[in-house]
Structure formats: structure tokens, C-alpha cells
All heavy atoms as an XYZ file, in Angstrom:
940
protein
N     117.670    114.376     94.469
C     117.551    112.869     94.558
C     116.881    112.531     95.894
O     116.730    113.446     96.739
C     118.969    112.216     94.470
C     119.412    112.149     93.007
C     118.654    111.170     92.263
O     117.854    110.453     92.847
N     118.685    111.244     90.935
N     116.452    111.293     96.019
C     115.952    110.869     97.289
C     116.622    109.576     97.801
O     117.261    108.869     97.003
N     116.258    109.271     99.077
C     116.699    108.038     99.568
C     115.806    107.666    100.688
O     115.053    108.296    101.146
C     118.214    108.260    100.244
C     118.229    109.163    101.430
C     119.728    109.157    101.989
O     120.569    108.481    101.426
N     119.884    109.864    103.111
N     115.884    106.223    100.988
C     115.057    105.604    101.843
C     115.913    104.921    102.962
O     116.935    104.204    102.608
C     114.121    104.542    101.126
C     113.134    105.087    100.174
C     112.635    103.924     99.220
C     112.065    105.908    100.840
N     115.522    105.073    104.124
C     116.271    104.498    105.296
C     115.285    103.581    106.140
O     114.348    104.247    106.742
C     117.069    105.356    106.131
C     117.740    104.682    107.287
C     117.984    106.106    105.334
N     115.452    102.284    106.202
C     114.641    101.421    106.990
C     115.144    101.190    108.437
O     116.320    101.382    108.646
C     114.436    100.031    106.455
C     114.009    100.099    104.920
C     115.077     99.723    103.928
O     116.280     99.983    104.218
O     114.808     99.161    102.919
N     114.204    100.920    109.313
C     114.638    100.473    110.733
C     113.713     99.568    111.260
O     112.454     99.570    110.846
C     114.892    101.705    111.571
O     113.586    102.523    111.694
N     113.905     98.964    112.384
C     112.905     98.160    113.149
C     113.014     96.695    112.958
O     112.136     95.859    113.513
N     113.882     96.162    112.164
C     113.961     94.731    112.006
C     114.649     94.037    113.257
O     114.987     94.691    114.264
N     114.706     92.780    113.303
C     115.241     92.067    114.511
C     114.765     90.599    114.355
O     114.191     89.965    113.557
N     115.121     90.042    115.630
C     114.664     88.595    115.936
C     113.486     88.556    116.803
O     113.380     89.181    117.725
C     115.942     87.876    116.534
C     115.746     86.431    117.084
C     115.382     85.503    115.923
C     116.972     85.982    117.792
N     112.532     87.775    116.438
C     111.289     87.686    117.106
C     110.761     86.249    117.206
O     111.063     85.448    116.243
C     110.242     88.578    116.670
C     109.900     88.165    115.268
C     108.912     88.703    117.546
N     110.177     85.797    118.220
C     109.613     84.415    118.342
C     108.457     84.332    117.519
O     107.606     85.348    117.220
C     109.274     84.005    119.826
C     110.664     83.778    120.529
C     110.263     83.383    121.921
O     109.244     83.439    122.448
N     111.318     82.762    122.686
N     108.060     83.100    117.057
C     106.704     82.929    116.335
C     105.579     83.443    117.038
O     105.474     83.167    118.336
C     106.654     81.379    116.213
C     108.061     81.048    116.000
C     108.852     81.809    117.023
N     104.683     84.092    116.502
C     103.576     84.799    117.143
C     103.769     86.145    117.638
O     102.958     86.776    118.133
N     104.956     86.586    117.654
C     105.409     87.973    118.050
C     105.171     88.959    117.051
O     104.556     88.781    115.969
N     105.538     90.225    117.368
C     105.221     91.405    116.555
C     106.462     92.249    116.287
O     107.318     92.273    117.241
C     104.203     92.285    117.220
O     102.918     91.623    117.293
N     106.534     92.965    115.252
C     107.599     93.952    114.966
C     107.015     94.981    114.137
O     106.031     94.785    113.411
C     108.774     93.276    114.153
C     109.761     92.450    114.712
C     110.720     91.822    113.725
C     110.540     93.189    115.894
N     107.503     96.236    114.206
C     107.048     97.350    113.493
C     108.322     97.904    112.764
O     109.339     98.213    113.302
C     106.511     98.437    114.377
C     105.836     99.618    113.633
C     105.628    100.832    114.415
N     104.744    101.622    114.007
C     104.814    102.919    114.254
N     105.646    103.537    115.121
N     103.789    103.896    113.599
N     108.219     97.848    111.434
C     109.224     98.475    110.529
C     108.920     99.940    110.174
O     107.721    100.319    110.044
C     109.388     97.588    109.257
C     109.702     96.130    109.512
C     109.824     95.533    108.010
C     110.806     95.965    110.365
N     109.898    100.758    110.133
C     109.785    102.067    109.637
C     110.626    102.367    108.447
O     111.796    101.872    108.368
C     110.081    103.094    110.818
O     109.269    102.922    111.868
N     110.247    103.298    107.644
C     111.086    103.756    106.510
C     110.847    105.156    106.299
O     109.668    105.627    106.028
C     110.688    102.859    105.233
S     111.510    103.549    103.766
N     111.948    105.921    106.288
C     111.827    107.397    106.304
C     112.439    107.835    104.894
O     113.572    107.413    104.562
C     112.564    108.005    107.469
N     111.849    108.619    104.148
C     112.325    109.294    102.896
C     112.931    110.485    103.177
O     112.491    111.275    103.981
C     111.297    109.210    101.882
N     113.996    110.823    102.454
C     114.550    112.149    102.464
C     115.146    112.564    101.226
O     115.357    111.795    100.210
C     115.797    112.081    103.677
O     116.700    111.337    103.142
N     115.381    113.852    100.983
C     115.968    114.361     99.676
C     114.981    115.463     99.267
O     114.007    115.967     99.835
N     115.333    116.030     98.040
C     114.552    116.983     97.450
C     113.356    116.419     96.725
O     113.207    116.556     95.425
C     115.457    117.735     96.397
O     116.638    118.287     96.934
N     112.419    115.900     97.536
C     111.259    115.145     96.987
C     110.140    116.215     96.970
O     109.853    116.805     98.008
C     110.990    113.988     97.789
C     112.142    113.071     97.971
C     109.689    113.236     97.380
C     112.047    112.048     99.168
N     109.383    116.111     95.762
C     108.156    117.023     95.766
C     106.964    116.237     96.395
O     106.238    116.720     97.241
C     107.827    117.246     94.340
C     106.587    118.093     94.088
C     106.461    119.400     94.502
C     105.444    117.483     93.473
C     105.190    120.063     94.306
C     104.371    118.152     93.329
C     104.093    119.404     93.683
N     106.801    114.980     96.079
C     105.758    114.129     96.682
C     106.200    112.713     96.539
O     107.105    112.294     95.780
C     104.443    114.404     96.038
O     104.410    113.808     94.676
N     105.455    111.796     97.207
C     105.689    110.299     97.243
C     104.424    109.603     96.866
O     103.669    109.252     97.766
C     106.286    109.846     98.575
C     107.526    110.723     98.916
C     106.788    108.497     98.337
C     108.021    110.470    100.258
N     104.088    109.386     95.536
C     102.881    108.698     95.285
C     102.579    107.402     95.747
O     101.414    107.068     96.184
C     102.910    108.708     93.624
C     103.956    109.690     93.160
C     104.914    109.802     94.416
N     103.671    106.697     95.947
C     103.435    105.296     96.532
C     104.713    104.995     97.453
O     105.818    105.310     97.143
C     103.139    104.212     95.525
O     104.325    103.903     94.874
N     104.459    104.109     98.488
C     105.547    103.810     99.384
C     105.136    102.286     99.741
O     103.771    102.021    100.001
C     105.760    104.451    100.623
C     106.225    105.968    100.369
S     106.552    106.781    101.839
C     108.242    106.156    102.395
N     106.036    101.382     99.985
C     105.675    100.111    100.316
C     106.842     99.292    100.820
O     108.027     99.731    100.904
N     106.473     97.999    100.878
C     107.490     96.951    101.379
C     107.550     95.779    100.573
O     106.410     95.282    100.208
C     107.250     96.633    102.859
C     107.223     97.766    103.849
C     106.257     98.500    104.280
C     108.454     98.195    104.674
N     106.732     99.539    105.090
C     108.104     99.176    105.329
C     109.701     97.731    104.671
C     109.010     99.907    106.205
C     110.526     98.282    105.492
C     110.251     99.409    106.211
N     108.632     95.329    100.387
C     108.908     94.133     99.623
C     109.935     93.149    100.571
O     110.437     93.695    101.676
C     109.768     94.228     98.411
C     108.805     94.826     97.343
C     108.360     96.163     97.304
C     108.453     94.131     96.140
C     107.610     96.737     96.277
C     107.623     94.582     95.195
C     107.249     95.866     95.291
O     106.449     96.474     94.080
N     109.880     91.965    100.378
C     110.748     91.012    101.088
C     111.327     90.072    100.322
O     110.870     89.638     99.175
C     110.020     90.479    102.288
C     109.002     89.424    101.971
C     108.245     88.936    103.133
N     107.333     87.916    102.812
C     106.337     87.499    103.640
N     106.343     87.903    104.973
N     105.579     86.468    103.344
N     112.543     89.575    100.689
C     113.378     88.591     99.909
C     113.864     87.485    100.912
O     114.713     87.960    101.653
C     114.287     89.224     99.078
C     115.090     88.113     98.101
C     115.863     88.825     97.083
O     116.302     89.899     97.088
N     116.135     88.005     95.956
N     113.492     86.310    100.828
C     113.995     85.311    101.636
C     115.031     84.554    100.961
O     115.215     84.590     99.609
C     112.854     84.217    101.951
N     115.922     83.961    101.595
C     116.984     83.208    101.010
C     116.774     82.277     99.984
O     115.766     81.421    100.028
C     117.712     82.415    102.107
C     117.489     83.278    103.380
C     116.047     83.821    103.098
N     117.174     82.409     98.685
C     116.821     81.454     97.511
C     115.631     81.780     96.847
O     115.122     81.090     96.023
N     114.996     82.896     97.261
C     113.594     83.219     96.557
C     113.695     84.595     96.107
O     114.518     85.365     96.423
C     112.461     83.204     97.696
C     112.213     81.853     98.361
C     111.041     81.769     99.215
C     110.753     80.441     99.731
N     109.458     80.415    100.469
N     112.681     84.872     95.185
C     112.670     86.145     94.488
C     112.036     87.192     95.460
O     111.363     86.831     96.417
C     111.702     85.972     93.356
C     112.393     85.314     92.158
C     111.504     85.380     90.873
O     110.386     85.529     90.796
N     112.256     85.432     89.724
N     112.329     88.390     95.235
C     111.783     89.513     96.033
C     110.317     89.538     95.726
O     109.900     89.465     94.568
C     112.463     90.841     95.708
C     112.104     91.970     96.543
C     112.985     93.243     96.377
N     114.424     92.857     96.544
C     115.292     93.900     96.571
N     115.058     95.131     96.344
N     116.562     93.606     96.731
N     109.530     89.809     96.709
C     108.026     89.728     96.634
C     107.454     90.916     97.210
O     107.896     91.460     98.206
C     107.481     88.441     97.106
C     107.502     88.247     98.516
C     106.948     86.985     99.173
O     106.215     86.376     98.197
O     106.852     86.730    100.264
N     106.278     91.422     96.702
C     105.449     92.608     97.344
C     104.877     92.045     98.604
O     104.361     90.978     98.689
C     104.564     93.090     96.404
C     103.582     93.999     96.941
C     104.230     95.432     97.274
C     102.408     94.276     96.029
N     105.043     92.947     99.707
C     104.320     92.672    100.921
C     103.151     93.457    100.965
O     102.072     93.015    101.319
C     105.258     92.768    102.193
C     104.531     92.593    103.532
C     106.550     91.868    102.020
N     103.428     94.802    100.931
C     102.221     95.851    101.125
C     102.618     97.093    100.381
O     103.826     97.500    100.449
C     101.893     95.997    102.548
N     101.688     97.726     99.900
C     101.804     99.064     99.257
C     100.842    100.080     99.711
O      99.696     99.616     99.972
C     101.724     98.807     97.798
C     102.493     99.778     96.720
C     103.942     99.651     97.004
C     102.114     99.445     95.447
N     101.083    101.294     99.833
C     100.259    102.279    100.267
C     100.496    103.613     99.422
O     101.585    103.999     99.074
C     100.314    102.692    101.761
N      99.322    104.101     98.801
C      99.509    105.352     97.947
C      99.165    106.566     98.929
O      98.683    106.532    100.077
C      98.428    105.392     96.926
O      97.122    105.523     97.470
C      98.492    104.025     96.055
N      99.542    107.731     98.402
C      99.274    109.043     99.099
C      97.808    109.130     99.470
O      97.470    109.724    100.459
C      99.837    110.234     98.293
O     101.058    110.052     97.995
C      99.661    111.476     99.035
N      96.894    108.700     98.513
C      95.432    108.817     98.651
C      94.931    107.862     99.745
O      93.674    107.800    100.022
N      95.756    106.937    100.166
C      95.213    106.059    101.194
C      94.848    104.638    100.842
O      94.471    103.790    101.535
N      95.059    104.309     99.416
C      94.901    102.957     98.895
C      95.968    101.967     99.398
O      97.118    102.468     99.412
C      94.756    102.976     97.511
C      93.497    103.636     96.898
C      93.367    103.497     95.433
C      92.163    104.161     94.863
N      92.008    104.084     93.513
N      95.483    100.965     99.885
C      96.564     99.910    100.315
C      96.361     98.599     99.562
O      95.309     98.306     99.006
C      96.402     99.583    101.764
O      95.049     99.151    101.970
C      96.711    100.854    102.522
N      97.474     97.767     99.337
C      97.429     96.603     98.712
C      98.306     95.590     99.518
O      99.420     95.963     99.930
C      97.884     96.688     97.317
C      97.827     95.331     96.526
O      96.917     94.513     96.752
N      98.795     95.203     95.635
N      97.948     94.347     99.685
C      98.698     93.451    100.541
C      98.838     92.090     99.832
O      97.967     91.582     98.888
C      97.890     93.001    101.970
C      97.880     94.229    102.840
C      96.643     95.022    102.882
C      98.812     94.438    103.766
C      96.643     96.131    103.693
C      98.825     95.547    104.679
C      97.740     96.338    104.578
O      97.643     97.360    105.532
N      99.921     91.494     99.992
C     100.097     90.095     99.613
C      99.111     89.155    100.373
O      98.846     89.461    101.613
C     101.497     89.579     99.915
N      98.547     88.181     99.706
C      97.596     87.379    100.347
C      98.263     86.727    101.715
O      97.482     86.478    102.735
C      97.209     86.248     99.417
C      96.261     86.756     98.359
O      95.691     87.776     98.501
O      96.023     86.020     97.352
N      99.580     86.393    101.725
C     100.171     85.690    102.780
C     100.206     86.567    104.113
O     100.391     85.978    105.036
C     101.596     85.302    102.403
O     102.231     86.451    101.990
N     100.024     87.818    103.970
C     100.144     88.650    105.168
C      98.888     89.265    105.519
O      98.815     90.130    106.514
C     101.258     89.761    104.906
C     102.533     89.136    104.579
C     100.843     90.926    103.924
N      97.835     89.206    104.642
C      96.461     89.917    104.982
C      95.923     89.442    106.321
O      96.024     88.177    106.621
C      95.484     89.588    103.820
C      95.737     90.283    102.655
C      94.636     89.887    101.508
C      94.863     90.706    100.193
N      93.997     90.252     99.165
N      95.532     90.431    107.175
C      95.107     90.166    108.284
C      96.087     90.070    109.503
O      95.731     90.031    110.730
N      97.363     90.043    109.106
C      98.542     90.031    110.170
C      99.240     91.356    110.038
O      99.791     91.758    111.071
C      99.351     88.805    109.700
C      98.721     87.512    109.966
C      99.706     86.318    109.934
N     100.363     86.272    108.651
C     101.625     86.244    108.591
N     102.451     86.370    109.774
N     102.219     86.246    107.443
N      99.400     91.832    108.884
C     100.391     92.953    108.671
C      99.479     94.136    108.274
O      98.526     94.114    107.629
C     101.218     92.745    107.469
C     102.373     91.706    107.733
C     102.364     91.009    108.704
C     103.467     91.652    106.909
C     103.348     90.007    109.023
C     104.462     90.818    107.059
C     104.501     89.809    108.100
N      99.950     95.328    108.771
C      99.237     96.656    108.421
C     100.193     97.711    107.891
O     101.177     97.865    108.707
C      98.446     97.240    109.637
O      97.473     96.120    110.156
C      97.606     98.495    109.358
N      99.993     98.206    106.802
C     100.855     99.388    106.264
C     100.166    100.671    106.618
O      98.920    100.802    106.494
C     101.226     99.203    104.748
C     102.240    100.166    104.320
C      99.840     99.255    104.012
C     102.735     99.814    102.943
N     101.011    101.617    107.006
C     100.466    102.951    107.191
C     101.550    104.041    106.815
O     102.622    103.579    106.755
C     100.016    103.123    108.693
O     101.128    103.054    109.510
N     101.077    105.184    106.625
C     101.899    106.244    106.108
C     101.645    107.565    106.994
O     100.599    107.773    107.418
C     101.698    106.655    104.639
C     102.164    105.646    103.680
C     101.871    106.112    102.366
N     102.615    107.352    101.905
C     102.834    107.747    100.777
N     102.271    107.082     99.661
N     103.315    108.940    100.526
N     102.764    108.384    107.247
C     102.659    109.588    107.800
C     103.200    110.489    106.826
O     104.487    110.694    106.649
C     103.583    109.620    109.079
C     103.442    111.047    109.827
O     103.125    112.102    109.123
O     103.589    111.078    110.955
N     102.374    111.022    106.044
C     102.823    111.841    104.858
C     103.495    113.051    105.219
O     104.417    113.598    104.521
C     101.578    112.163    103.925
C     101.018    110.965    103.325
O     101.648    110.111    102.940
N      99.758    111.032    103.116
N     103.256    113.644    106.362
C     103.907    114.896    106.794
C     105.463    114.462    107.133
O     106.283    115.405    106.986
C     103.167    115.358    108.079
N     105.688    113.275    107.570
C     107.138    112.876    107.897
C     107.686    112.086    106.772
O     108.854    111.606    106.908
C     106.989    111.977    109.155
C     106.679    112.854    110.394
C     106.689    111.905    111.676
C     106.291    112.631    112.843
N     106.298    111.776    114.143
N     107.032    111.847    105.603
C     107.581    111.113    104.553
C     107.963    109.633    105.005
O     109.024    109.150    104.632
C     108.627    111.789    103.765
C     108.206    112.879    102.930
O     107.077    113.045    102.632
N     109.155    113.767    102.523
N     107.289    109.086    105.887
C     107.554    107.748    106.434
C     106.389    106.769    106.161
O     105.221    107.107    106.367
C     107.804    108.027    107.916
O     108.808    108.954    108.140
C     108.068    106.746    108.676
N     106.879    105.650    106.130
C     105.826    104.408    105.921
C     106.164    103.407    107.013
O     107.443    103.114    107.353
C     105.903    103.808    104.519
C     107.325    103.225    104.234
C     104.812    102.765    104.397
N     105.147    102.794    107.535
C     105.260    101.830    108.516
C     104.769    100.431    108.101
O     103.824    100.498    107.444
C     104.603    102.259    109.798
C     104.998    103.638    110.296
C     104.315    104.743    110.014
C     106.199    103.844    111.177
C     104.673    106.026    110.422
C     106.671    105.079    111.638
C     105.855    106.185    111.241
O     106.342    107.457    111.647
N     105.301     99.435    108.745
C     104.680     98.123    108.482
C     104.544     97.477    109.860
O     105.498     97.010    110.506
C     105.548     97.317    107.611
C     104.903     95.890    107.172
C     103.698     96.236    106.319
C     105.848     95.058    106.459
N     103.346     97.369    110.355
C     103.070     96.640    111.645
C     102.914     95.217    111.269
O     101.947     95.003    110.646
C     101.865     97.187    112.350
C     101.556     96.542    113.641
C     102.545     96.684    114.772
O     103.070     97.732    114.910
N     102.855     95.542    115.471
N     103.672     94.319    111.895
C     103.683     92.942    111.605
C     103.256     92.129    112.910
O     104.044     92.243    113.877
C     105.137     92.416    110.931
C     105.444     93.157    109.713
S     107.163     92.497    109.016
C     108.219     92.949    110.521
N     102.140     91.514    112.960
C     101.708     90.694    114.010
C     101.611     89.289    113.631
O     101.530     88.881    112.494
C     100.350     91.221    114.381
C     100.417     92.719    114.982
O     101.307     93.154    115.344
N      99.147     93.349    114.690
N     101.574     88.415    114.699
C     101.517     86.982    114.457
C     102.529     86.487    113.513
O     102.235     85.796    112.695
C     100.185     86.614    114.158
C      99.966     85.048    114.192
O     100.585     84.403    114.848
N      98.870     84.573    113.274
N     103.721     86.909    113.631
C     104.864     86.595    112.688
C     105.186     85.050    112.748
O     104.943     84.492    113.800
C     106.115     87.369    113.189
C     106.008     88.780    112.610
C     107.088     89.599    113.366
C     106.422     88.898    111.123
N     105.453     84.551    111.685
C     105.628     83.152    111.439
C     106.995     82.952    110.878
O     107.618     83.729    110.178
C     104.594     82.552    110.506
C     103.223     82.493    111.177
C     103.069     82.039    112.478
O     103.658     80.953    112.760
N     102.357     82.659    113.492
N     107.650     81.668    111.022
C     108.964     81.466    110.364
C     109.233     81.865    108.858
O     110.281     82.313    108.489
C     109.268     79.963    110.658
C     108.457     79.794    111.958
C     107.249     80.656    111.871
N     108.026     81.502    108.262
C     107.978     82.023    106.866
C     107.989     83.329    106.445
O     108.167     83.805    105.222
C     106.861     81.212    106.078
C     105.533     81.654    106.749
C     105.024     80.542    107.824
O     105.944     79.835    108.449
O     103.837     80.315    107.802
N     107.867     84.222    107.448
C     108.056     85.702    107.242
C     109.514     86.005    107.261
O     109.777     87.221    107.069
C     107.207     86.382    108.352
C     105.775     86.178    108.168
O     105.267     86.177    107.022
O     105.129     85.979    109.360
N     110.513     85.160    107.625
C     111.796     85.556    107.778
C     112.398     85.967    106.408
O     112.152     85.101    105.447
C     112.604     84.309    108.244
O     112.167     84.063    109.638
C     114.207     84.557    108.129
N     112.936     87.089    106.332
C     113.405     87.736    105.035
C     114.123     89.001    105.389
O     113.998     89.519    106.464
C     112.349     87.881    104.089
N     114.778     89.455    104.313
C     115.232     90.891    104.354
C     113.981     91.728    103.814
O     113.539     91.524    102.801
C     116.468     91.184    103.505
C     116.841     92.704    103.508
C     117.603     90.301    103.984
N     113.599     92.678    104.497
C     112.496     93.513    104.108
C     113.046     94.959    103.590
O     113.820     95.607    104.282
C     111.592     93.813    105.290
C     110.726     92.690    105.741
C     111.242     91.501    106.199
C     109.297     92.754    105.382
C     110.395     90.443    106.469
C     108.505     91.535    105.623
C     109.221     90.419    106.184
O     108.320     89.415    106.445
N     112.534     95.203    102.319
C     113.087     96.390    101.613
C     111.895     97.325    101.548
O     110.827     97.084    101.055
C     113.528     96.056    100.281
C     114.795     95.225    100.244
C     114.626     93.775    100.160
C     116.061     95.656    100.284
C     115.705     93.023    100.181
C     117.153     94.848    100.186
C     117.001     93.561    100.175
O     118.133     92.670    100.141
N     112.271     98.690    101.827
C     111.310     99.714    101.538
C     111.483    100.217    100.086
O     112.417    100.222     99.364
C     111.715    100.974    102.482
S     110.574    102.333    102.362
N     110.344    100.466     99.478
C     110.277    100.910     98.018
C     109.432    102.025     97.932
O     108.327    102.134     98.515
C     109.693     99.814     97.205
C     109.604    100.133     95.761
O     108.565    100.553     95.357
N     110.513     99.830     94.851
N     109.722    103.038     97.000
C     108.849    104.069     96.719
C     109.073    104.726     95.417
O     110.084    104.577     94.714
C     109.232    105.385     97.796
N     108.031    105.323     94.871
C     108.131    106.151     93.693
C     108.129    107.574     94.229
O     107.295    108.045     95.062
C     106.762    106.015     92.859
C     106.798    104.622     92.212
O     107.782    103.891     92.290
O     105.824    104.458     91.535
N     109.166    108.399     93.646
C     109.153    109.814     94.114
C     108.702    110.624     93.014
O     108.875    110.346     91.825
C     110.698    110.187     94.501
C     111.207    109.518     95.767
C     112.594    109.287     95.888
C     110.223    109.252     96.767
C     112.947    108.640     97.052
C     110.679    108.636     97.953
C     112.086    108.336     98.202
N     108.260    111.826     93.231
C     108.084    112.901     92.292
C     108.974    114.063     92.538
O     109.212    114.482     93.760
C     106.713    113.456     92.295
C     105.636    112.573     91.445
C     104.300    113.384     91.322
O     104.000    114.216     92.128
O     103.697    113.006     90.385
N     109.930    114.588     91.632
C     110.657    115.631     91.891
C     110.167    116.794     90.889
O     109.657    116.471     89.807
C     112.185    115.244     91.449
C     112.655    114.094     92.243
C     112.602    112.872     91.580
C     113.205    114.285     93.398
C     113.180    111.733     92.343
C     113.791    113.381     94.127
C     113.787    111.973     93.583
N     110.389    118.041     91.375
C     110.142    119.140     90.489
C     111.256    119.453     89.526
O     112.385    119.595     89.875
C     110.004    120.443     91.428
C     108.619    120.698     92.012
C     108.513    121.996     92.905
C     107.445    120.745     91.050
N     110.903    119.434     88.281
C     111.775    119.648     87.272
C     111.379    120.812     86.337
O     110.230    121.327     86.606
C     112.025    118.446     86.399
O     110.725    118.249     85.645
C     112.261    117.223     87.164
N     111.934    121.076     85.258
C     111.605    122.236     84.353
C     110.300    121.938     83.687
O     109.605    122.708     83.283
N     109.867    120.586     83.703
C     108.643    120.191     83.030
C     107.469    119.973     84.259
O     106.571    119.440     83.919
C     108.847    118.782     82.452
C     109.741    118.953     81.251
C     109.510    119.392     79.941
C     111.195    118.772     81.291
N     110.640    119.318     79.192
C     111.642    119.037     79.968
C     112.016    118.363     82.235
C     112.981    118.833     79.578
C     113.463    118.276     81.915
C     113.827    118.588     80.680
N     107.801    120.382     85.423
C     106.907    120.206     86.396
C     107.184    118.916     87.314
O     108.301    118.452     87.217
N     106.210    118.505     88.096
C     106.483    117.291     88.912
C     106.658    115.962     87.889
O     105.889    115.735     87.098
C     105.108    117.164     89.653
C     104.480    118.414     89.727
C     104.906    119.070     88.383
N     107.870    115.451     88.063
C     108.316    114.199     87.330
C     108.347    113.071     88.241
O     109.136    113.068     89.180
C     109.581    114.652     86.685
O     109.400    115.645     85.878
C     109.993    113.370     85.731
N     107.738    112.092     87.947
C     107.613    110.744     88.657
C     108.738    109.786     88.375
O     109.042    109.692     87.051
C     106.416    109.984     88.540
C     106.263    108.788     89.359
C     104.760    108.268     89.458
N     104.530    107.085     90.260
C     103.380    106.721     90.804
N     102.277    107.628     90.506
N     103.216    105.753     91.514
N     109.550    109.421     89.351
C     110.641    108.536     89.246
C     110.421    107.296     89.946
O     110.374    107.427     91.217
C     111.964    109.159     89.548
C     113.161    108.243     89.343
C     112.217    110.354     88.706
N     110.212    106.099     89.299
C     109.844    104.990     90.182
C     111.045    104.225     90.744
O     112.037    104.416     90.391
C     109.151    104.143     89.113
C     109.948    104.362     87.833
C     110.157    105.927     87.925
N     110.662    103.322     91.802
C     111.564    102.329     92.138
C     112.873    102.750     92.874
O     113.991    102.368     92.495
C     111.980    101.314     90.974
C     110.917    100.303     90.840
O     110.024    100.016     91.765
O     110.975     99.535     89.866
N     112.549    103.568     93.931
C     113.672    103.734     94.840
C     113.715    102.768     95.923
O     112.621    102.284     96.409
C     113.575    105.203     95.439
C     114.087    106.350     94.671
C     113.372    106.860     93.580
C     115.384    106.846     94.806
C     113.639    107.832     92.719
C     115.762    107.888     94.084
C     114.975    108.401     92.892
N     114.801    102.275     96.395
C     114.930    101.216     97.334
C     115.744    101.553     98.498
O     116.756    102.246     98.312
C     115.483     99.912     96.709
C     114.722     99.330     95.651
C     114.783     99.639     94.210
C     113.609     98.327     95.718
N     113.843     98.764     93.558
C     113.184     98.120     94.439
C     113.161     97.771     96.917
C     112.160     97.167     94.371
C     112.082     96.774     96.709
C     111.529     96.491     95.453
N     115.387    101.053     99.667
C     116.325    101.135    100.747
C     117.281    100.020    100.893
O     117.173     99.128     99.917
N     118.160     99.924    101.868
C     119.081     98.922    101.836
C     118.552     97.768    102.455
O     119.250     96.509    102.353
C     120.376     99.368    102.653
C     121.025    100.517    102.030
C     122.360    100.829    102.712
N     123.022    101.860    102.018
C     124.367    102.279    102.381
N     124.888    101.793    103.461
N     124.990    103.167    101.658
N     117.506     97.656    103.099
C     116.794     96.468    103.636
C     117.276     96.347    105.147
O     118.178     96.791    105.744
N     116.230     95.633    105.838
C     116.510     95.394    107.174
C     115.981     93.866    107.491
O     115.013     93.399    106.948
C     115.517     96.260    108.160
O     115.890     95.941    109.453
C     114.100     96.121    107.843
N     116.738     93.128    108.200
C     116.572     91.640    108.375
C     115.488     91.428    109.417
O     115.494     92.005    110.620
C     117.912     90.995    108.886
C     117.744     89.569    109.168
C     117.429     88.767    107.868
O     118.090     88.921    106.909
N     116.489     87.842    107.969
N     114.540     90.531    109.173
C     113.527     90.135    110.014
C     113.667     88.581    110.118
O     113.660     87.969    109.217
C     112.055     90.421    109.637
C     111.086     89.794    110.564
C     111.861     91.961    109.606
N     113.874     88.131    111.289
C     114.079     86.705    111.579
C     113.079     86.240    112.536
O     113.068     86.718    113.710
C     115.451     86.374    112.001
O     116.480     86.760    111.105
C     115.692     84.939    112.386
N     112.217     85.301    112.248
C     111.293     84.756    113.241
C     111.688     83.264    113.523
O     111.666     82.367    112.677
C     109.898     84.772    112.471
C     108.775     84.241    113.543
C     109.575     86.071    111.975
N     112.007     83.038    114.736
C     112.537     81.840    115.168
C     112.396     81.604    116.617
O     112.475     82.659    117.392
C     114.062     81.617    114.712
O     114.636     80.540    115.275
N     112.156     80.391    117.108
C     112.095     80.108    118.474
C     113.494     79.657    119.070
O     113.703     79.392    120.255
C     111.102     79.007    118.866
O     111.358     77.804    118.019
């Protein structure tokens, strides 16, 4: 099995920056995709950014130009650099990944592993 552990959340003033990290561990063969979602109070969870092993990235329109996702495949870690944070970025940020495990049928993809989340609060 695999698990994801986030770190790096906190309180920051508007215009400030934070860097989130998410490390994957377990008997993982590969990680085809890793990304970040967020959920604000009273709202649905939404995609923030996604990165594939091959280097493709996808961002929510609301964070383009401010957030950058990156991966260290050797460390099974994904990062989210968040700049120019605004109060509307306040949310619990969750790490998400699809894992591949080696089974009797070869590499088998299992989607939608989630971390426990880390709180990001943007307030003056």
C-alpha cells in the first residue's frame, strides 16, 4: 500500500508565499500523477494543480501565474510553491496521487490516494 504525508501549511499575509510538500511512501512501483486539491469551508474540493511523471502539468485558472507544481521523482515528492497568496486561497490543501503497484499481472494502477490535508490560511 501507499500513503501521502503533506507539510508546509500555515498562516500567511496576503501577498505572501508558502511552499507545500507531499511525500509518498510504501511499496510503490511508480507514481503516474501527483497533485494538489483544496477545499474551503462550505465549498467542494477542487483541483489546484497536477503533475505527471513525464512532466505535464495542469493548473486551475485561479492559480495560474501564482502557483507552481513540481516533482522530485527520486524522492517520490511533489511540491506546490504558492506566491502572491490571497484570502480566497484559504483552504485545506490535500495531496492526491495515482500509484502503480507490482502485482501478479504486472504494474497495476490504483487511483486516488489522499493525504490528510494541511491548512493554509491567508489573512492580515
